[in-house]
C-alpha positions, -999 to 999 in steps of 0.1 A, spaced: 723 -790 340 696 -789 313 680 -758 298 661 -765 266 650 -742 238 631 -770 221 593 -767 219 592 -805 219 603 -804 255 570 -787 264 538 -807 272 517 -813 241 491 -788 252 516 -761 260 535 -768 228 503 -763 208 498 -730 225 534 -720 218 529 -728 181 496 -707 181 516 -679 198 546 -680 174 522 -683 144 503 -653 156 535 -634 160 545 -644 124 512 -632 111 518 -599 128 552 -596 113 571 -603 145 599 -628 146 604 -645 180 628 -671 193 626 -693 223 652 -687 250 640 -714 274 614 -742 275 622 -771 300 646 -763 327 658 -789 352 660 -783 389 698 -777 389 694 -750 361 666 -734 380 686 -733 412 715 -717 393 692 -689 380 678 -685 415 713 -680 429 719 -649 406 717 -618 427 718 -639 459 748 -661 463 761 -654 427 769 -621 409 742 -605 389 707 -592 394 677 -613 407 659 -628 377 637 -653 393 619 -659 426 615 -697 419 639 -723 431 642 -757 415 608 -774 414 590 -741 420 591 -729 384 566 -739 357 596 -744 334 605 -774 356 571 -789 348 573 -783 310 544 -758 309 563 -725 305 586 -709 280 606 -677 276 610 -659 243 624 -627 228 613 -607 198 639 -603 171 643 -572 148 669 -571 122 685 -603 135 689 -590 170 670 -596 203 649 -566 213 646 -563 251 636 -527 255 607 -520 231 577 -520 254 553 -516 226 567 -547 208 565 -567 240 529 -556 246 520 -567 211 536 -601 217 519 -603 251 484 -598 235 492 -625 210 502 -648 238 470 -642 257 450 -647 226 468 -681 223 455 -691 257 487 -684 276 494 -665 308 519 -637 300 544 -626 326 541 -590 313 507 -587 331 521 -596 365 523 -567 390 547 -581 416 574 -593 393 569 -583 357 585 -610 334 578 -600 298 598 -629 282 577 -655 302 546 -674 291 530 -703 309 501 -727 306 493 -739 341 459 -754 333 448 -738 366 472 -760 386 496 -746 412 532 -756 417 519 -776 447 496 -795 424 525 -804 401 546 -815 430 518 -837 443 511 -852 409 476 -837 407 483 -817 375 476 -829 340 
């Protein structure tokens, strides 16, 4: 199973937007780290199993092949304060989200059905079906 944290595992366009995002965070005085970039199908299926067939809470609705991480156009991040990941500061997440949007990314914190603050994606307007069919760039 492969789960990467390397920005080089993103498509060139998404990688450029990630660097615009991380640079914008740095300018705002916010440290962020990547927690996931590319994820293979097996790793995605393992995450999908959480809260279903494996212990834990549901953290994704996407099976292998149905996540933009599988297509190298999504990443997850977390802000760092004092050397520690900060998961519960909604104001800090909102600030990061605005920076992500300014960088041309879709931020999961704006979603209404399944809010996913650590998630950013750059779909280029393509659906998962487009990626599966080879129509996405």
